[in-house]
C-alpha positions in Angstrom: 42.7 29.1 -15.2 45.0 27.0 -17.4 43.8 25.8 -20.8 42.0 22.5 -21.4 45.1 21.2 -23.4 47.3 21.9 -20.4 45.0 20.0 -18.1 44.9 17.0 -20.4 48.7 16.9 -20.3 48.4 16.7 -16.5 46.1 13.7 -16.5 42.5 12.7 -16.9 39.5 13.4 -14.7 37.3 10.5 -13.4 34.3 10.1 -11.3 33.0 7.6 -8.8 29.2 7.7 -8.2 27.2 6.3 -5.3 23.9 4.8 -6.7 21.1 5.1 -4.1 20.4 8.7 -3.3 22.7 10.0 -6.1 21.5 8.3 -9.4 18.3 6.7 -8.1 16.0 6.9 -5.2 14.4 3.5 -4.8 13.2 2.5 -8.2 13.0 6.1 -9.5 15.8 7.9 -11.2 17.1 11.2 -9.8 16.3 13.9 -12.4 19.2 14.5 -14.7 21.2 11.5 -13.7 20.8 9.6 -17.0 21.7 12.7 -19.0 24.8 13.3 -16.9 26.1 9.8 -17.4 25.4 9.9 -21.1 27.4 13.1 -21.4 30.4 11.6 -19.6 30.2 8.5 -21.9 30.0 10.7 -25.1 33.1 12.6 -24.0 35.0 9.4 -22.9 35.2 10.6 -19.3 35.9 7.5 -17.1 33.6 6.7 -14.2 32.5 3.8 -12.0 29.7 3.2 -9.6 30.9 2.7 -6.0 28.0 1.5 -4.0 27.2 -0.1 -0.6 24.3 -1.9 -2.3 24.6 -5.5 -3.3 22.8 -8.8 -3.0 23.2 -9.5 -6.7 26.1 -9.9 -9.1 27.8 -6.8 -10.4 26.3 -7.3 -13.9 22.8 -7.7 -12.4 23.2 -4.5 -10.4 24.3 -2.5 -13.4 21.5 -4.0 -15.5 19.0 -2.9 -12.9 20.5 0.6 -12.8 20.3 0.9 -16.6 16.7 -0.2 -16.5 15.8 2.4 -13.9 17.6 5.2 -15.6 16.4 4.2 -19.0 18.1 3.8 -22.4 21.7 3.6 -21.1 24.3 0.8 -21.0 27.4 0.2 -18.9 30.5 -1.9 -19.1 30.3 -4.8 -16.6 33.5 -3.7 -14.9 32.1 -0.2 -14.0 30.9 -1.1 -10.6 32.2 -2.0 -7.1 29.5 -3.2 -4.8 29.8 -3.6 -1.0 30.6 -7.3 -1.2 32.9 -7.2 -4.3 36.0 -7.4 -2.0 34.6 -10.8 -0.8 36.2 -12.2 -3.9 39.5 -11.9 -2.0 38.3 -14.5 0.5 38.1 -17.3 -2.1 41.6 -18.6 -1.5 40.8 -19.3 2.1 37.1 -20.2 2.0 36.2 -21.4 -1.5 36.3 -25.1 -0.4 34.9 -24.6 3.2 31.3 -24.3 4.3 30.2 -20.7 4.8 26.9 -19.2 6.1 25.6 -16.6 3.7 23.2 -14.0 5.1 21.1 -11.3 3.4 18.6 -11.0 0.7 15.5 -13.2 0.2 14.7 -16.5 -1.4 17.8 -18.3 -2.8 19.4 -15.1 -4.2 22.4 -14.9 -1.7 23.2 -18.6 -2.1 23.4 -18.3 -5.8 25.4 -15.0 -5.5 28.0 -16.7 -3.3 28.3 -19.6 -5.7 28.6 -17.2 -8.6 31.6 -15.7 -6.8 33.2 -19.2 -6.4 32.2 -20.3 -2.9 31.4 -24.0 -3.3 29.7 -24.9 -0.1 27.0 -22.3 0.9 24.5 -22.6 3.7 21.7 -20.1 4.4 19.7 -19.5 7.5 16.7 -21.1 5.8 18.7 -24.3 5.5 19.4 -24.3 9.2 15.7 -24.2 10.0 15.3 -27.4 8.1 17.5 -29.4 10.5 17.0 -27.4 13.7 13.2 -27.0 13.9 13.2 -24.8 17.0 16.2 -22.6 16.1 14.0 -19.6 15.4 12.6 -18.2 18.6 9.5 -16.7 16.8 9.0 -18.5 13.5 5.3 -17.7 12.9 5.6 -14.9 10.3 8.5 -16.3 8.2 8.3 -20.1 8.5 6.6 -20.6 5.1 9.4 -18.7 3.4 12.2 -20.8 5.0 10.4 -24.0 4.2 10.2 -23.1 0.5 13.9 -22.1 0.2 15.6 -24.2 2.9 17.7 -27.3 2.1 18.4 -30.1 4.6 22.0 -30.9 5.5 22.7 -34.2 3.7 26.3 -34.9 4.7 27.5 -37.6 7.0 29.2 -35.1 9.4 27.9 -32.3 11.6 27.3 -28.9 10.0 30.5 -26.8 10.7 30.6 -23.2 9.5 34.0 -21.7 8.7 32.9 -18.2 8.0 29.7 -16.0 8.2 29.4 -13.6 5.3 26.7 -10.9 5.4 26.2 -10.0 1.7 23.3 -7.6 2.1 20.8 -6.5 4.7 19.2 -9.5 6.3 15.4 -9.8 6.0 14.6 -12.0 9.0 16.7 -10.3 11.6 15.4 -12.4 14.5 16.5 -15.7 12.9 19.8 -14.4 11.5 20.8 -12.7 14.8 20.0 -15.9 16.7 22.0 -18.2 14.4 24.9 -15.8 14.2 25.1 -15.6 18.0 24.8 -19.4 18.3 27.7 -19.9 16.0 29.9 -17.3 17.7 29.4 -19.1 21.0 29.8 -22.5 19.5 32.6 -25.0 19.7 34.5 -24.9 16.4 31.6 -23.5 14.4 29.5 -26.7 14.8 25.8 -26.0 15.0 24.1 -26.9 18.3 27.2 -26.7 20.4 28.6 -24.3 23.1 32.2 -23.8 23.7 33.5 -24.7 27.1 36.0 -21.9 26.8 33.4 -19.2 26.9 33.9 -17.1 30.0 37.3 -18.6 30.9 39.2 -15.5 32.2 42.5 -17.3 31.8 42.2 -17.0 28.1 42.3 -14.0 25.7 39.0 -12.2 25.3 37.8 -14.2 28.4 37.7 -17.3 26.3 35.2 -16.0 23.8 36.0 -16.6 20.1 39.0 -18.8 21.1 37.6 -22.1 20.0 37.6 -22.2 16.2 34.4 -20.2 15.8 33.6 -18.9 12.3 35.1 -15.6 11.2 32.5 -12.8 10.7 32.5 -10.6 7.7 30.3 -7.5 7.0 30.3 -5.6 3.7 28.2 -2.5 4.3 28.9 -0.1 7.2 25.9 2.1 6.4 23.5 2.3 9.3 20.8 3.8 7.1 20.1 4.1 3.4 17.9 6.3 1.1 14.7 4.9 -0.2 11.4 6.4 -1.3 10.4 6.8 2.3 10.7 10.3 3.6 13.3 9.3 6.1 16.3 6.9 5.7 15.7 3.3 6.5 17.8 0.8 8.5 20.6 -1.0 6.5 23.2 -3.6 7.2 25.0 -1.4 9.6 21.8 -1.5 11.8 22.0 -5.3 11.8 25.6 -5.1 12.8 24.9 -2.8 15.7 22.0 -5.0 16.9 24.4 -8.0 16.9 27.0 -6.0 18.9 24.3 -5.2 21.5 23.3 -8.8 21.8 27.0 -9.9 22.0 27.6 -7.3 24.8 24.7 -8.8 26.8 25.5 -12.4 26.0 29.1 -12.1 27.2 28.2 -9.8 30.1 30.5 -7.1 28.5 33.5 -9.4 29.0 34.4 -9.9 25.3 35.1 -7.9 22.1 33.2 -9.0 19.0 35.8 -9.6 16.3 34.7 -9.0 12.7 36.0 -7.8 9.4 34.3 -4.9 7.6 34.5 -3.7 4.0 32.3 -1.3 2.1 32.4 2.5 2.1 34.1 4.2 3.9 36.7 1.5 4.6 40.1 1.9 2.9 39.8 -1.7 1.7 36.9 -0.7 -0.6 38.4 2.5 -1.8 41.6 0.7 -2.7 39.7 -1.9 -4.5 37.6 0.7 -6.3 40.6 2.7 -7.4 42.1 -0.5 -8.9 38.9 -1.2 -10.8 38.8 2.4 -12.1 42.4 2.3 -13.2 41.9 -1.1 -14.9 38.8 0.2 -16.7 40.7 3.3 -17.9 43.7 1.2 -19.0 41.5 -1.2 -21.0 40.8 1.7 -23.4 44.3 2.3 -24.8 43.1 5.0 -27.3 42.3 7.4 -24.4 44.6 10.2 -23.6 46.2 11.1 -21.3 47.5 7.9 -19.9 47.0 8.7 -16.2 44.1 9.8 -14.0 45.0 13.0 -12.0 41.7 13.6 -10.2 38.8 11.4 -9.0 35.6 13.0 -7.8 33.5 10.9 -5.5 29.9 12.0 -5.6 27.7 10.7 -2.8 24.7 11.5 -0.5 26.0 10.0 2.7 28.6 12.0 4.6 29.6 9.0 6.8 30.4 6.7 3.9 30.9 8.5 0.6 32.5 11.7 2.0 34.4 10.2 4.9 35.9 7.5 2.7 36.9 9.8 -0.2 38.4 12.4 2.2 40.5 9.8 4.0 41.7 7.8 1.0 45.3 8.2 -0.1 45.7 7.1 -3.7 48.2 4.4 -4.7 48.3 5.8 -8.2 49.0 9.5 -7.5 45.5 10.7 -8.1 43.8 13.3 -6.0 40.4 12.2 -4.6 37.8 14.9 -3.9 34.3 14.5 -2.4 31.1 16.2 -3.5 28.0 15.9 -1.3 24.6 16.0 -3.0 21.2 16.7 -1.5 19.1 14.0 -3.2 19.5 11.2 -0.6 20.6 10.8 3.0 22.1 14.2 3.5 19.5 16.9 4.5 20.2 20.2 2.8 21.2 22.9 5.3 22.3 20.5 8.0 25.9 20.1 9.2 27.3 17.0 7.7 29.3 14.7 10.0 32.2 14.8 7.5 32.7 18.0 5.5 33.0 17.5 1.7 35.3 19.3 -0.5 32.2 20.6 -2.4 28.4 20.6 -2.1 25.9 20.4 -5.0 22.1 20.0 -5.2 22.1 17.1 -7.7 24.4 14.8 -9.5 24.3 16.9 -12.6 25.2 20.0 -10.6 28.1 18.0 -9.0 29.6 16.9 -12.3 29.3 20.4 -13.7 31.0 21.8 -10.6 33.8 19.2 -10.9 34.3 19.9 -14.7 34.4 23.7 -14.0 37.0 23.1 -11.2 39.1 21.2 -13.7 38.7 23.7 -16.5 36.9 21.3 -18.8 33.9 22.0 -21.1 32.0 19.0 -22.5 29.6 18.8 -25.4 
């Protein structure tokens, strides 16, 4: 093994950590997670959090993580959430009306506005103007009446894009409204396109009449909570919509949507840029380049698949480490094989440092 000095001449080592199932489980910290991050901070080893969670601003998510881990702080730039790449949509949609789905209360509306989207509508708003839009409103009506806002413009509500920011809470309503808009004429609520089912048009006429574009930001079908088995996530909502779309179009049309979040290349590219910028913002650090990035995650289908497939634009080598504190069940065969396995995040970091020939205080 070469000396530590030789390794430092080759470039720095960095880490990307998933949050749920790696650093915390629900509201509880994973044992050793805080101490592991503090050790990296003391030794100026760069790292970011790369998570498919979201529903709040990046700063709010890091503040929540710091509170759950206890007595630790982060730089606001040290996180890429599932919807962070939505910022790239601002040039096209900042001045248009979007439907923002996910979360509860008014949180997603405020989040979208914090990002820079000026005209944000929620499914609660739509219930204010279309009283019977929800097929089964009994259990959630009070919530929507508290948080919904009436459409007060002098023109019909026209949605340019549907952005799912986090896992929707009222699936029945959100699936119904999304399906309505995808079948609408020009994204106008309460309409149906005459082109639907026209076999002379591409996609049998579906999604050919100015319907809103559809954006998801979390491919995860399940996620790790304090329950003994993983729970449905945004990916479950997406698959439910795909099933409804298949039935509504009699299998004659493809559902067109854009997806970011792990394991997509879009998200890993964005994350690497954030990591590089974070490292470059500390000019006193040596060496000047990052030679290796270790992605530590608990989900083979997002963390491991994404890291394995990603080709760095900066010449770094990405390696994956699968831990046993979340979605992955120890002893089972993962859908995507990691470069390494470790029991906990602390074990994973120690393994990576040993692999790189580094010893930290």
